Backbone bond lengths (Angstrom), bond angles and torsions (degrees), N, CA, C in turn:
res aa  C-N    CA-C-N  psi(-1)  N-CA   C-N-CA  omega(-1)  CA-C   N-CA-C  phi
1 M - - - 1.475 - - 1.526 109.75 -
2 K 1.329 116.57 130.84 1.457 120.89 -178.19 1.522 111.28 -71.50
3 T 1.331 115.50 141.71 1.455 120.51 175.94 1.519 109.11 -73.10
4 L 1.325 116.96 137.45 1.460 120.49 178.39 1.519 110.04 -67.02
5 P 1.329 117.85 130.25 1.473 118.97 177.08 1.525 110.89 -66.18
6 K 1.319 115.96 135.69 1.463 120.32 177.81 1.523 108.56 -82.09
7 I 1.328 115.64 127.63 1.466 121.81 -176.83 1.523 109.40 -116.32
8 S 1.322 115.82 122.77 1.465 121.54 177.41 1.529 109.26 -94.64
9 I 1.325 116.21 120.98 1.465 121.89 175.42 1.523 107.55 -104.15
10 I 1.326 116.47 124.44 1.462 121.76 -174.04 1.527 109.64 -116.29
11 T 1.317 115.99 126.41 1.462 121.82 176.12 1.520 108.97 -116.40
12 V 1.328 116.52 125.91 1.466 120.86 173.04 1.519 107.75 -105.74
13 V 1.334 115.73 141.70 1.463 119.52 -172.88 1.519 109.98 -151.30
14 Y 1.324 115.13 148.75 1.463 120.52 172.24 1.525 108.18 -151.12
15 N 1.328 115.79 118.89 1.471 122.10 179.00 1.533 112.30 47.05
16 A 1.333 115.32 59.37 1.460 120.33 -179.64 1.522 110.15 -137.23
17 V 1.328 115.88 46.92 1.458 119.96 -175.57 1.526 112.36 -61.16
18 T 1.319 117.68 -30.32 1.464 120.21 -178.55 1.531 112.22 -79.65
19 L 1.322 116.86 -10.78 1.462 120.68 -175.41 1.520 113.49 -110.87
20 L 1.317 116.60 -26.68 1.462 120.95 -168.22 1.519 113.90 -69.59
21 E 1.328 117.64 -35.02 1.462 119.09 -171.23 1.524 112.20 -60.70
22 Q 1.322 117.90 -41.16 1.461 119.16 -179.72 1.529 111.33 -64.17
23 T 1.331 116.40 -30.35 1.462 120.37 176.43 1.523 110.25 -67.57
24 I 1.334 116.13 -49.64 1.462 121.19 -179.58 1.524 110.77 -59.11
25 V 1.319 116.80 -48.64 1.464 120.94 -176.86 1.527 110.83 -60.51
26 S 1.324 116.94 -40.00 1.465 119.70 -178.43 1.523 111.78 -64.53
27 V 1.335 117.07 -29.84 1.467 120.99 177.10 1.526 110.24 -76.98
28 L 1.322 116.77 -46.47 1.464 120.54 -177.69 1.519 112.13 -65.66
29 E 1.325 117.71 -23.47 1.468 121.36 -179.96 1.533 113.17 -84.70
30 Q 1.326 117.77 -2.66 1.461 119.63 -178.23 1.528 111.74 -63.57
31 E 1.310 115.43 134.83 1.462 121.47 -179.94 1.528 109.97 -89.71
32 Y 1.315 113.32 58.01 1.468 121.04 179.74 1.525 106.25 -149.14
33 S 1.312 116.62 130.27 1.467 119.63 -168.01 1.529 114.97 -87.19
34 S 1.331 117.71 -25.30 1.464 119.48 -172.87 1.535 111.49 -96.67
35 I 1.345 115.23 63.80 1.466 121.90 179.91 1.521 109.07 -117.45
36 E 1.317 114.75 135.57 1.462 121.68 169.33 1.528 106.67 -110.78
37 Y 1.329 116.72 121.66 1.460 119.57 -178.30 1.525 109.64 -109.08
38 I 1.339 115.22 125.47 1.464 122.81 -176.31 1.520 108.83 -123.02
39 I 1.336 116.94 128.92 1.467 121.92 175.80 1.521 108.67 -117.45
40 I 1.322 115.96 124.44 1.463 122.37 177.62 1.520 108.18 -111.00
41 D 1.324 116.08 109.67 1.461 121.68 179.64 1.528 109.47 -101.57
42 G 1.316 115.83 138.91 1.466 120.60 -175.94 1.512 114.39 -87.57
43 G 1.323 117.63 27.10 1.465 120.58 -179.40 1.509 111.80 84.69
44 S 1.321 116.87 46.44 1.468 122.18 -176.59 1.526 111.71 -63.91
45 S 1.333 114.01 153.00 1.466 119.97 179.73 1.528 111.78 -125.34
46 D 1.333 117.07 15.45 1.471 120.63 -173.18 1.524 113.59 -110.10
47 G 1.327 117.77 10.72 1.454 120.32 -177.14 1.513 113.83 102.32
48 T 1.328 116.90 0.09 1.464 120.72 179.16 1.528 111.37 -59.61
49 V 1.331 117.04 -43.17 1.462 120.76 -178.32 1.531 110.65 -63.33
50 A 1.325 116.72 -42.19 1.465 120.32 178.40 1.527 110.59 -61.38
51 L 1.322 116.59 -37.91 1.459 120.63 177.60 1.525 110.57 -63.42
52 I 1.331 116.42 -46.33 1.466 120.14 178.65 1.528 110.53 -59.45
53 Q 1.336 116.22 -42.44 1.460 120.50 -179.09 1.521 112.31 -62.95
54 R 1.320 117.32 -30.06 1.469 120.84 176.38 1.514 111.92 -60.76
55 Y 1.330 115.72 -28.80 1.458 120.47 -179.82 1.528 111.97 -98.54
56 A 1.333 117.55 9.23 1.459 122.23 -178.72 1.526 113.79 -56.57
57 P 1.354 120.26 -33.28 1.466 119.06 177.43 1.534 113.72 -60.13
58 H 1.322 116.90 -21.31 1.460 120.77 176.84 1.527 109.02 -82.50
59 P 1.336 117.19 159.86 1.467 119.95 -178.75 1.530 112.65 -74.35
60 I 1.325 115.16 77.99 1.463 121.54 179.54 1.527 109.23 -119.62
61 V 1.323 116.29 131.07 1.462 122.17 171.86 1.518 106.71 -95.32
62 W 1.324 118.35 127.02 1.451 118.07 -178.80 1.531 111.64 -143.30
63 V 1.323 113.59 152.71 1.464 122.69 179.76 1.521 107.09 -136.86
64 S 1.325 117.24 139.23 1.466 120.80 174.03 1.522 108.73 -131.00
65 E 1.317 116.47 111.02 1.461 122.76 179.62 1.520 108.45 -163.76
66 K 1.298 116.40 160.10 1.465 120.01 178.68 1.522 110.06 -63.78
67 D 1.316 114.31 146.83 1.457 119.19 178.21 1.523 109.83 -139.70
68 G 1.318 115.37 -178.30 1.456 120.74 -177.68 1.508 113.74 -95.14
69 G 1.321 117.66 19.93 1.460 120.09 179.50 1.524 111.77 116.57
70 I 1.313 115.09 -173.30 1.462 121.67 -172.59 1.519 112.53 -56.36
71 Y 1.339 117.29 -49.48 1.457 119.27 -173.39 1.519 112.47 -74.29
72 D 1.311 117.67 -30.63 1.457 120.45 172.65 1.528 109.38 -63.04
73 A 1.333 116.49 -42.61 1.467 120.97 178.11 1.523 110.91 -64.09
74 M 1.324 116.94 -42.03 1.465 120.35 179.11 1.528 111.06 -63.88
75 N 1.322 116.67 -39.08 1.465 120.10 177.70 1.520 111.31 -64.52
76 K 1.329 117.46 -36.51 1.469 120.25 175.33 1.523 110.03 -60.70
77 G 1.312 115.64 -42.63 1.454 119.95 178.08 1.516 112.14 -61.40
78 L 1.324 116.15 -41.35 1.469 120.56 177.92 1.531 111.12 -60.75
79 R 1.324 116.09 -41.89 1.466 119.33 -178.74 1.531 111.56 -66.03
80 L 1.322 116.46 -32.01 1.462 120.09 -179.14 1.531 112.76 -81.78
81 A 1.304 117.11 -23.59 1.460 121.33 -172.79 1.524 111.97 -66.69
82 T 1.318 115.41 136.33 1.475 121.45 177.09 1.524 111.40 -116.15
83 G 1.324 117.64 1.17 1.460 120.76 -179.93 1.516 111.74 -75.01
84 E 1.319 114.90 159.27 1.471 121.05 175.40 1.520 111.11 -75.84
85 W 1.334 115.83 -23.04 1.460 122.53 -178.95 1.519 109.20 -127.76
86 I 1.340 115.57 150.03 1.467 122.66 -175.48 1.519 109.88 -127.54
87 V 1.333 116.38 141.66 1.460 120.98 167.33 1.528 107.59 -145.37
88 F 1.332 116.43 141.78 1.459 122.17 177.27 1.525 109.11 -102.26
89 L 1.327 115.45 129.96 1.463 121.46 178.25 1.524 107.26 -129.22
90 N 1.318 116.13 98.55 1.462 120.21 -172.74 1.524 112.57 -70.29
91 A 1.322 116.05 159.69 1.463 121.67 179.10 1.526 110.34 -57.15
92 G 1.321 116.23 129.98 1.455 121.52 -178.85 1.509 113.24 99.73
93 D 1.346 117.12 -25.88 1.459 121.07 173.77 1.528 107.91 -85.58
94 F 1.331 116.73 151.57 1.455 117.32 176.79 1.527 110.95 -150.81
95 L 1.323 115.32 151.66 1.455 122.18 179.45 1.529 109.48 -67.48
96 V 1.326 116.93 137.53 1.460 121.00 -169.20 1.529 113.58 -68.97
97 N 1.331 117.37 -26.85 1.462 120.54 179.35 1.528 109.15 -157.85
98 P 1.325 118.37 170.09 1.468 121.08 -176.74 1.527 115.06 -73.26
99 H 1.340 117.42 0.34 1.463 120.42 -173.96 1.526 113.52 -104.67
100 V 1.318 118.44 -3.33 1.464 121.34 -171.95 1.532 111.59 -59.94
101 V 1.323 117.73 -52.00 1.465 120.14 -175.67 1.524 110.54 -65.65
102 A 1.326 117.65 -39.34 1.463 120.62 177.94 1.530 110.88 -62.36
103 M 1.331 117.55 -38.17 1.459 121.54 177.94 1.527 110.72 -63.47
104 V 1.335 116.41 -43.77 1.462 120.59 178.23 1.520 110.37 -64.76
105 A 1.330 116.80 -44.70 1.467 120.70 -179.77 1.518 111.50 -60.85
106 S 1.327 116.95 -35.95 1.458 120.87 177.87 1.526 111.08 -63.19
107 A 1.339 115.93 -42.87 1.468 119.92 177.79 1.522 110.70 -63.35
108 I 1.333 116.03 -40.49 1.467 121.33 -179.12 1.526 111.32 -63.14
109 T 1.318 116.56 -45.03 1.469 120.43 -176.65 1.524 112.01 -71.40
110 K 1.316 117.47 -23.51 1.462 120.77 179.99 1.525 112.18 -80.16
111 D 1.313 117.76 -21.73 1.469 120.94 -176.65 1.521 109.74 -142.04
112 A 1.313 116.66 102.21 1.470 121.94 -176.99 1.519 112.66 -69.49
113 R 1.326 117.18 -12.69 1.469 119.57 -178.81 1.520 112.63 -80.75
114 L 1.310 117.38 -12.95 1.467 120.43 -176.50 1.528 111.94 -67.09
115 D 1.333 115.51 135.68 1.467 122.55 173.75 1.529 111.14 -112.67
116 L 1.330 116.49 -16.13 1.465 121.22 -175.51 1.526 109.73 -150.33
117 V 1.327 115.58 132.83 1.465 121.98 171.92 1.525 107.13 -129.97
118 Y 1.330 117.49 130.66 1.462 119.30 -179.75 1.519 110.91 -147.05
119 G 1.333 114.84 164.30 1.455 120.47 -179.42 1.519 111.70 -138.57
120 G 1.334 115.63 -157.53 1.456 121.13 -176.95 1.519 111.99 -102.46
121 I 1.330 114.91 179.48 1.464 121.55 -179.39 1.522 110.64 -129.09
122 V 1.313 114.46 155.66 1.453 121.74 169.20 1.517 107.04 -111.12
123 L 1.321 117.60 124.24 1.454 121.25 179.73 1.528 109.98 -73.33
124 D 1.342 115.96 141.59 1.475 119.68 -177.70 1.528 111.70 -81.82
125 T 1.305 116.05 40.08 1.466 121.14 178.29 1.523 109.20 -92.82
126 K 1.306 116.39 172.87 1.464 121.08 179.63 1.527 110.95 -58.74
127 E 1.322 115.39 -35.37 1.462 119.76 -178.40 1.520 112.22 -79.62
128 G 1.336 117.80 -20.84 1.462 121.12 -178.19 1.521 112.42 59.93
129 K 1.328 115.86 45.42 1.463 120.77 -175.29 1.521 111.78 -63.36
130 Y 1.334 116.38 135.93 1.465 121.77 174.56 1.520 109.09 -90.07
131 V 1.325 116.87 129.51 1.467 122.68 178.43 1.519 108.44 -108.24
132 H 1.317 116.14 115.80 1.457 121.42 -178.66 1.524 110.35 -71.90
133 P 1.321 117.88 139.59 1.464 119.66 174.18 1.523 109.86 -74.02
134 K 1.318 115.51 153.05 1.461 121.10 179.33 1.530 109.70 -109.44
135 A 1.302 116.29 166.19 1.460 120.73 178.52 1.528 109.68 -61.24
136 F 1.314 116.14 139.70 1.466 121.23 -177.13 1.529 108.86 -85.86
137 T 1.330 115.68 82.42 1.457 122.47 -177.58 1.519 110.24 -127.92
138 T 1.320 115.81 160.02 1.461 120.36 177.44 1.518 111.19 -60.73
139 F 1.337 116.58 -40.38 1.467 120.19 179.37 1.529 110.48 -57.62
140 N 1.322 116.35 -48.66 1.465 119.28 -178.71 1.524 112.04 -66.06
141 L 1.313 116.98 -35.89 1.463 119.47 177.04 1.520 111.30 -64.15
142 L 1.332 116.92 -37.03 1.458 120.12 177.43 1.523 111.41 -70.23
143 F 1.333 116.34 -40.72 1.459 119.29 -174.26 1.526 112.11 -83.53
144 W 1.345 116.83 -41.93 1.461 120.93 -174.51 1.522 113.70 -104.43
145 G 1.315 117.94 -14.35 1.458 120.33 -176.89 1.515 111.12 60.25
146 T 1.330 116.43 -135.46 1.458 120.24 179.07 1.528 112.39 -72.60
147 G 1.336 116.77 -3.83 1.455 120.26 172.14 1.522 112.46 -73.64
148 T 1.340 116.86 -7.93 1.461 120.61 177.94 1.523 110.30 -63.86
149 L 1.311 115.87 -45.23 1.459 122.25 177.91 1.514 108.19 -159.49
150 C 1.316 115.85 162.30 1.459 121.32 -176.67 1.524 109.21 -102.73
151 H 1.338 117.37 129.93 1.463 118.81 -174.99 1.520 112.25 -65.95
152 Q 1.342 118.26 -19.75 1.467 120.43 176.69 1.529 112.79 -70.27
153 T 1.334 116.79 -12.11 1.474 120.00 176.82 1.521 111.99 -105.43
154 M 1.314 117.86 -0.18 1.463 121.61 -172.74 1.534 111.56 -89.62
155 F 1.319 115.82 110.53 1.460 122.05 172.95 1.535 106.42 -96.18
156 I 1.329 116.07 113.39 1.464 121.68 -172.05 1.523 109.99 -120.71
157 K 1.329 116.27 142.00 1.456 120.14 171.88 1.525 109.01 -60.22
158 K 1.316 115.64 132.64 1.462 118.87 -175.54 1.519 111.95 -60.41
159 D 1.330 117.77 -35.21 1.463 119.10 -177.46 1.525 113.11 -72.11
160 K 1.330 116.59 -5.32 1.460 120.66 173.98 1.533 112.26 -97.16
161 M 1.326 115.80 -9.02 1.464 120.48 -175.88 1.530 111.16 -87.86
162 L 1.319 115.85 127.74 1.457 122.18 171.45 1.522 108.54 -105.30
163 P 1.342 118.00 153.53 1.469 118.99 176.67 1.527 110.57 -57.72
164 Y 1.322 116.02 145.30 1.460 120.53 177.13 1.525 109.76 -71.51
165 S 1.325 115.05 139.85 1.462 120.04 179.58 1.526 110.28 -70.88
166 L 1.315 116.08 128.37 1.465 120.36 178.65 1.530 111.59 -83.66
167 A 1.328 116.46 3.96 1.463 120.40 175.79 1.533 110.84 -72.58
168 Y 1.330 116.73 -15.86 1.457 121.46 -178.23 1.522 109.99 -111.39
169 R 1.310 115.02 143.48 1.464 120.50 177.16 1.522 111.41 -91.85
170 Y 1.344 116.41 -32.46 1.457 119.63 -172.57 1.533 114.54 -130.42
171 K 1.326 119.03 -19.21 1.462 120.02 -172.01 1.531 113.56 -121.90
172 A 1.317 117.28 28.69 1.464 118.90 175.12 1.520 111.11 -65.30
173 E 1.334 116.81 -29.78 1.462 118.16 178.95 1.522 110.71 -68.43
174 L 1.353 118.48 -38.67 1.460 120.42 176.57 1.525 110.10 -64.26
175 N 1.312 117.21 -40.40 1.457 121.34 175.90 1.530 110.47 -57.94
176 S 1.327 116.66 -42.03 1.463 120.44 -179.53 1.527 110.95 -69.64
177 Y 1.345 117.85 -31.93 1.461 120.43 178.24 1.531 110.57 -62.03
178 F 1.325 116.21 -44.12 1.457 119.20 179.40 1.529 111.41 -63.20
179 D 1.320 116.98 -36.59 1.468 120.22 176.32 1.525 110.78 -68.55
180 L 1.329 116.01 -38.97 1.452 121.36 -174.03 1.519 113.29 -73.84
181 V 1.328 117.52 -36.50 1.464 121.03 -171.06 1.530 111.74 -60.94
182 S 1.327 117.69 -29.61 1.467 120.49 -179.26 1.522 112.62 -88.26
183 Q 1.335 117.18 -8.90 1.463 120.56 -175.94 1.521 113.68 -101.35
184 L 1.324 117.02 -15.22 1.459 120.02 -174.02 1.521 111.94 -71.58
185 Q 1.329 114.82 136.79 1.447 120.04 172.00 1.527 109.59 -77.00
186 K 1.346 114.93 -46.13 1.458 120.00 -179.40 1.522 108.50 -160.98
187 Y 1.329 116.54 145.20 1.460 120.11 174.87 1.522 109.39 -130.07
188 K 1.328 115.65 162.29 1.459 121.24 177.09 1.522 108.74 -130.54
189 C 1.314 115.79 124.98 1.457 122.29 175.77 1.523 108.32 -102.52
190 I 1.328 116.67 121.71 1.459 122.05 178.21 1.530 107.45 -106.43
191 D 1.306 116.43 113.09 1.470 120.24 -174.78 1.527 110.25 -81.56
192 E 1.323 114.47 66.16 1.461 123.33 175.64 1.523 107.77 -140.90
193 P 1.324 117.87 152.98 1.466 118.71 178.35 1.515 111.96 -69.11
194 F 1.321 116.59 130.63 1.461 123.09 174.99 1.528 111.05 -101.99
195 V 1.342 115.25 -38.25 1.464 120.84 -167.14 1.520 110.60 -138.58
196 V 1.332 115.83 142.72 1.463 121.01 164.49 1.523 106.16 -89.26
197 Y 1.314 115.27 120.41 1.459 122.49 -168.57 1.532 110.65 -101.85
198 L 1.312 115.75 125.67 1.462 121.33 179.46 1.521 109.95 -80.48
199 T 1.308 117.04 114.67 1.461 121.23 179.36 1.531 110.40 -79.38
200 G 1.318 115.18 159.94 1.461 119.73 174.05 1.507 114.65 87.36
201 G 1.337 118.36 31.86 1.458 121.75 179.70 1.516 112.73 -78.94
202 A 1.333 115.39 -162.09 1.468 120.94 -173.17 1.530 112.26 -59.77
203 G 1.344 116.89 -42.67 1.461 119.69 -179.30 1.521 112.32 -65.13
204 A 1.336 116.46 -35.44 1.465 120.23 179.14 1.520 111.32 -70.86
205 Q 1.322 116.85 -33.29 1.455 119.97 179.44 1.526 111.55 -70.79
206 N 1.322 115.61 -30.83 1.474 121.08 -178.27 1.529 108.45 -117.35
207 F 1.339 114.37 59.36 1.455 119.94 -167.00 1.525 114.06 -68.24
208 V 1.338 118.79 -26.68 1.464 119.39 -179.53 1.523 110.18 -65.97
209 R 1.334 116.10 -53.98 1.463 118.78 178.85 1.523 111.18 -64.23
210 N 1.310 116.94 -35.68 1.459 121.61 179.63 1.526 110.65 -57.03
211 H 1.334 116.78 -48.87 1.456 120.12 -177.22 1.525 112.03 -73.98
212 L 1.311 118.03 -33.11 1.462 120.29 175.57 1.526 110.86 -65.43
213 E 1.328 115.92 -39.62 1.468 119.44 177.44 1.526 110.65 -63.85
214 A 1.331 117.11 -38.89 1.465 120.31 179.29 1.527 110.66 -60.79
215 L 1.320 116.65 -43.27 1.464 120.90 179.17 1.530 110.49 -65.87
216 Y 1.338 116.72 -41.45 1.453 120.48 179.33 1.527 111.49 -62.23
217 V 1.337 116.54 -44.28 1.469 120.67 -179.62 1.524 110.28 -62.09
218 A 1.328 117.06 -44.81 1.463 120.48 179.12 1.527 110.78 -60.77
219 F 1.335 116.77 -43.29 1.470 120.11 -179.96 1.521 111.26 -66.21
220 K 1.328 116.91 -39.79 1.466 120.61 -179.58 1.523 111.29 -60.32
221 H 1.318 116.02 -38.65 1.463 119.37 -175.34 1.530 112.88 -87.76
222 K 1.340 117.48 -34.13 1.460 118.58 -171.47 1.525 114.23 -129.17
223 G 1.329 117.60 8.68 1.452 120.21 174.27 1.511 113.56 57.90
224 I 1.328 116.44 -130.56 1.459 121.56 -173.98 1.525 112.14 -62.93
225 L 1.340 117.14 -24.07 1.462 119.95 178.04 1.524 112.00 -63.99
226 S 1.322 116.13 -15.69 1.464 119.48 -179.63 1.519 112.12 -64.54
227 I 1.324 117.85 -12.25 1.467 120.38 176.34 1.528 110.71 -59.05
228 M 1.340 115.96 -24.15 1.463 120.40 177.51 1.520 111.35 -64.39
229 A 1.335 116.62 -23.26 1.457 120.37 -178.11 1.530 112.59 -77.39
230 L 1.326 117.19 -17.43 1.461 120.22 -172.20 1.530 114.57 -59.75
231 P 1.356 119.23 -44.81 1.473 117.49 -178.55 1.523 113.02 -57.96
232 F 1.327 117.27 -45.35 1.460 120.10 -178.65 1.525 111.12 -68.35
233 I 1.336 116.51 -39.21 1.461 120.00 -179.37 1.527 110.78 -65.44
234 V 1.327 117.24 -43.38 1.471 120.62 178.31 1.522 110.48 -64.64
235 Y 1.328 116.20 -44.80 1.466 120.26 178.19 1.535 110.23 -60.13
236 G 1.339 116.60 -47.52 1.460 120.95 179.95 1.514 112.12 -61.99
237 F 1.315 116.42 -35.57 1.463 120.48 179.73 1.522 110.96 -62.12
238 F 1.335 116.63 -46.53 1.462 119.28 -177.10 1.532 111.64 -71.90
239 I 1.325 117.14 -32.79 1.468 119.49 174.50 1.525 109.40 -64.17
240 S 1.340 116.79 -44.69 1.460 121.27 179.09 1.519 111.15 -62.59
241 L 1.334 116.60 -40.05 1.465 120.90 179.39 1.527 110.65 -62.49
242 R 1.322 116.59 -41.09 1.466 120.48 179.10 1.528 110.71 -63.62
243 H 1.327 116.25 -43.00 1.468 119.92 178.95 1.519 111.29 -66.28
244 Y 1.318 115.72 -36.41 1.460 120.04 179.96 1.526 110.53 -62.94
245 W 1.328 115.94 -43.31 1.467 119.91 179.06 1.530 111.53 -62.16
246 K 1.318 116.38 -29.77 1.462 120.23 179.47 1.521 112.22 -81.02
247 G 1.348 116.50 -2.98 1.456 120.43 178.71 1.517 112.88 64.54
248 K 1.330 117.00 40.92 1.448 121.95 -170.18 1.525 113.45 -84.03
249 Y 1.332 117.67 -16.49 1.449 119.09 -166.58 1.517 113.94 -95.19
250 G 1.310 114.47 148.96 1.471 122.04 177.50 1.507 110.34 -116.55
251 N 1.351 116.62 -164.98 1.445 121.05 -179.26 1.521 110.46 -121.25
252 Y 1.309 115.20 110.81 1.460 121.16 179.53 1.516 108.27 -168.01
253 Y 1.328 116.51 166.78 1.474 119.93 174.06 1.514 108.11 -74.01
């Protein structure tokens, strides 16, 4: 009988007491036994720590201290993780049902060559739009950027994960995608929703720098080919601008 792969789920949070509980509950409700759950709090002052402590009787590893931002917090989570596989589930995002992790684990155990398993997202909008994941290729990363796939659905072998670069405020994950795409032995895309995704995070609130960073990352990795990224970046910029005018964004990781 195959040993169940241990999966570390990492949540980073800062002052998001009204959002975090649904994330925690969605992890604790998973019908899969070999989960390590890690919460990295950036020193919240809004009751987030008290909320985490309420769930202390459950097997949760947590830290609350000041950090250097989202990617510094994510790197702390990586250092603490002992699972063979890693996934990040930010505060406010939650797994769509109790079977998601078991479904991923089943795919992992069936194919030892897999380094990455990912799925789609449901946006937390009134319409609840489902966003299909795209093939994890360099072309798609250039054209769609982080629209290729959502990191909250990415279950990655820990030995393939490098620390996120703190040189970026919003696009360190895109930088890591370009590094990762050439290192993978094999990946599996499951065209089913994994996560309900909370829109309006830090990158959406600071959309100008967010989109400039995306263009810079593409150019750094692929030079002149980064021109392929322009249509998506321009489109994303105007969508973000429209949302900004509507005052849609809040403050959370």
